[in-house]
C-alpha positions in Angstrom: 46.4 -26.7 5.3 45.6 -29.9 3.9 42.4 -29.6 6.0 39.3 -31.1 3.3 36.8 -28.9 5.1 39.0 -25.8 4.6 39.9 -26.7 1.0 36.2 -27.0 0.0 35.4 -23.5 2.0 38.4 -22.2 0.0 36.9 -23.3 -3.0 33.2 -22.5 -2.1 34.1 -18.8 -1.3 36.1 -18.8 -4.7 32.8 -19.6 -6.3 31.1 -16.9 -5.0 33.7 -14.6 -5.4 31.9 -12.6 -8.3 28.7 -10.0 -8.5 27.2 -11.7 -11.6 27.5 -14.9 -9.6 25.8 -13.9 -6.9 23.5 -12.1 -8.2 22.5 -15.2 -10.0 22.1 -16.7 -7.0 19.4 -14.0 -5.9 17.0 -14.4 -8.9 17.3 -18.2 -8.0 15.8 -17.4 -4.6 12.3 -18.3 -6.2 13.1 -21.3 -8.3 14.3 -22.5 -11.1 15.2 -20.2 -14.2 16.1 -20.9 -17.5 19.6 -19.2 -19.0 17.4 -16.6 -21.2 15.3 -15.6 -18.3 18.5 -15.0 -16.3 20.0 -13.2 -19.0 17.0 -10.9 -19.2 17.3 -10.4 -15.3 21.1 -9.9 -15.6 20.7 -7.8 -18.8 24.1 -9.5 -20.0 25.1 -11.5 -23.3 24.3 -15.3 -22.8 27.8 -16.3 -22.9 28.9 -14.1 -19.9 25.5 -15.8 -18.2 26.5 -19.2 -18.8 30.0 -18.7 -18.1 29.1 -17.6 -14.3 26.6 -20.7 -14.1 29.5 -23.0 -15.1 31.7 -21.8 -12.3 28.7 -22.3 -10.0 27.7 -25.6 -11.7 31.2 -27.0 -11.5 31.3 -26.0 -7.5 28.3 -28.0 -7.0 26.0 -24.9 -6.0 23.8 -25.1 -8.8 22.3 -27.9 -11.6 20.9 -27.9 -14.5 17.9 -29.4 -15.9 17.3 -29.5 -19.5 14.2 -29.3 -20.8 13.6 -29.9 -24.3 16.4 -26.9 -25.8 16.0 -25.0 -22.7 18.3 -25.4 -19.5 16.9 -24.5 -16.4 19.0 -24.2 -13.1 18.1 -23.8 -9.5 20.2 -23.8 -6.5 20.9 -27.0 -4.9 21.1 -26.5 -1.1 18.5 -23.6 -0.4 21.2 -23.3 3.0 23.4 -20.9 0.8 20.7 -18.2 1.2 21.1 -18.1 5.0 24.9 -17.5 4.1 23.9 -14.5 1.7 21.7 -13.1 3.9 24.1 -13.4 7.1 26.7 -11.8 4.6 23.9 -8.9 4.1 23.7 -8.6 7.6 27.7 -8.2 8.2 27.4 -5.5 5.6 24.7 -3.5 7.3 26.2 -3.5 10.8 29.1 -1.8 8.9 27.3 0.5 6.9 27.1 4.2 7.5 24.1 4.8 8.9 23.9 2.7 12.7 20.9 0.2 12.8 19.4 2.1 15.6 19.5 5.6 13.9 17.7 3.8 11.2 15.2 2.2 13.3 14.6 5.1 15.7 14.1 7.7 12.8 11.7 5.4 10.7 9.5 4.6 13.8 9.5 8.1 14.8 7.9 9.2 11.5 5.1 6.0 11.4 4.3 7.4 15.3 3.9 11.0 14.4 1.9 9.8 10.9 -0.5 7.5 13.0 -0.9 10.6 15.6 -1.5 13.0 12.9 -4.4 10.4 11.5 -6.2 9.4 14.5 -9.1 11.9 13.6 -10.3 9.7 10.4 -9.4 6.5 12.3 -11.2 7.5 15.0 -14.3 9.5 12.8 -14.1 12.5 15.0 -12.7 15.8 14.2 -10.3 17.9 17.0 -8.7 21.2 17.3 -5.6 21.4 15.1 -2.6 21.1 17.0 1.0 22.6 16.6 2.9 19.0 16.8 1.9 15.5 17.4 2.8 15.2 21.2 0.0 18.1 21.9 -2.4 16.1 19.7 -1.6 13.3 21.8 -1.9 15.3 25.0 -5.5 16.5 23.6 -6.8 12.7 23.2 -5.7 11.8 26.9 -7.2 15.3 28.5 -10.2 15.2 26.4 -11.7 12.1 25.6 -13.5 11.8 22.1 -16.3 9.2 21.4 -15.3 7.6 18.2 -17.4 6.9 15.2 -17.9 3.0 15.1 -18.4 3.2 11.4 -14.5 4.8 11.2 -13.5 1.9 13.6 -15.1 -0.6 11.9 -13.6 0.7 8.2 -10.4 0.8 9.9 -10.2 -2.2 11.4 -11.0 -4.3 8.3 -8.1 -2.9 7.0 -5.7 -3.6 9.4 -7.3 -7.3 9.9 -6.7 -7.6 5.8 -2.9 -6.5 6.1 -2.6 -8.6 9.1 -4.3 -12.2 8.0 -3.5 -11.7 4.1 0.3 -12.3 4.4 -0.2 -15.5 6.1 -2.2 -16.8 2.9 -0.2 -15.2 0.3 2.4 -12.3 0.0 1.7 -11.9 -3.9 -1.2 -9.7 -3.0 -0.8 -6.0 -1.2 -2.7 -6.7 1.8 -3.6 -2.5 2.1 -5.2 -2.8 -1.4 -7.2 -5.5 -0.6 -8.5 -3.8 2.9 -9.3 -0.9 0.7 -11.5 -2.9 -1.8 -13.1 -4.5 0.9 -13.9 -1.4 3.1 -14.9 0.9 0.3 -17.7 -1.1 -0.8 -18.8 -2.0 2.9 -19.1 1.9 3.6 -21.2 2.8 0.3 -23.4 -0.2 0.3 -23.9 0.0 4.0 -24.8 3.9 3.7 -22.5 4.8 6.5 -22.0 8.6 6.2 -17.8 8.8 6.9 -15.5 10.9 5.4 -14.0 10.2 2.2 -10.9 11.2 0.4 -12.3 13.5 -2.1 -12.9 13.8 -6.0 -10.3 12.7 -8.5 -8.5 15.6 -9.8 -9.7 16.6 -13.2 -6.0 17.8 -13.8 -2.5 18.3 -12.3 -2.9 21.8 -13.1 -4.7 22.8 -9.8 -6.4 26.2 -9.3 -4.7 26.5 -6.1 -1.3 25.5 -7.6 1.9 27.4 -6.6 2.9 30.0 -9.8 6.1 32.3 -10.0 3.7 35.0 -9.4 2.5 33.7 -6.3 6.0 33.4 -4.2 6.2 36.1 -1.8 9.7 37.1 -3.3 10.3 39.7 -0.5 10.3 37.3 2.0 12.4 34.6 0.2 15.4 35.2 2.8 12.9 34.0 5.0 11.6 31.2 3.6 14.8 29.9 2.3 16.2 28.3 5.4 13.0 26.5 5.8 12.8 25.3 2.8 16.3 23.9 2.5 16.0 22.3 6.1 12.4 20.3 4.5 14.5 19.2 1.6 17.0 17.7 3.9 14.8 16.0 5.9 13.2 14.3 2.8 16.5 13.6 1.8 17.6 12.0 4.9 14.1 10.0 4.9 14.6 8.5 1.4 18.3 7.5 2.6 16.8 6.1 5.8 14.2 4.4 3.9 16.5 2.8 0.9 18.8 1.7 3.7 15.6 -0.1 5.5 15.2 -1.6 2.0 18.2 -2.5 1.3 17.8 -5.0 4.4 15.2 -6.9 3.3 15.7 -10.2 1.6 15.1 -10.5 -2.1 11.5 -12.4 -2.4 10.3 -10.1 0.5 11.7 -6.7 -1.4 10.1 -7.6 -4.4 6.5 -8.1 -2.7 7.0 -4.9 -1.0 7.9 -3.2 -4.0 4.8 -4.6 -6.0 2.7 -3.8 -2.9 3.8 -0.1 -2.9 3.8 0.4 -6.4 0.1 -1.1 -6.5 -1.0 1.2 -3.7 0.0 4.2 -5.1 -1.2 3.1 -8.4 -4.5 3.1 -7.1 -4.6 6.2 -5.2 -5.7 8.4 -8.0 -9.2 6.5 -8.1 -9.6 5.9 -4.5 -12.4 8.8 -4.4 -14.8 7.1 -2.5 -12.3 5.2 0.1 -12.9 6.4 3.8 -10.0 8.5 5.2 -9.5 6.1 7.8 -8.8 3.0 5.2 -5.6 4.4 4.5 -4.4 5.7 7.8 -2.9 2.4 8.8 -1.5 1.4 5.4 1.0 4.7 5.1 1.9 4.1 9.0 3.1 0.5 8.1 4.8 1.5 5.0 6.7 4.2 6.9 8.2 1.2 9.1 
């Protein structure tokens, strides 16, 4: 019981035994921050933040640096983040939804989306199919001649999404790929399908209204509607579970990338269809 290593471990984990302290460490992953910055991130009063930082500092987990009247804190040993990530992994291993279920479901969705968008990537038009397997079988039994313009544009986006993260993760590769591929198609005069015009209003002429709902068939439509809503809820739950497994820095960049991509969707009126295909598949994964 007098083992100094065990005593250190006991005091060390005791210092970590508070959600606010763990949140502080997560916010310090990207580098040092001032007390005011940490207070804004935690949405706590300054006395609470200072108290929790004092506990971490006394245990040698963080250290402060005074700059004028401001005190900035940083983690002394980045190895603690590996410990926190291991704790997250243990939590995920004991979560309600098994990891194989999450992987299988999200990978299946990504595969279905990819198959459904092959026409846009290849720049061809094939007959509609009832399901993804039928669509894939049609490509196998009826080989098509792809449009090299569409393939080139899809290749630009895919190459950008693969290579750009090796340079920086602060800029979403999908957005940069679209910004490169769209002017290439425009200035080269390539005849490729585009997403469409920007809607002039959110109230479209073909929108669903109460008068257009076939109320006499409601009993037939309700089970299908409930099933679709349930599948959407399950997909959102699984995607949220997957997102919870991403380390803080990657989760932040991923969130920025998705937000930026969705923000520019409304202005991609000239973006080739195949450009966004691989991006959507990647996001599902």
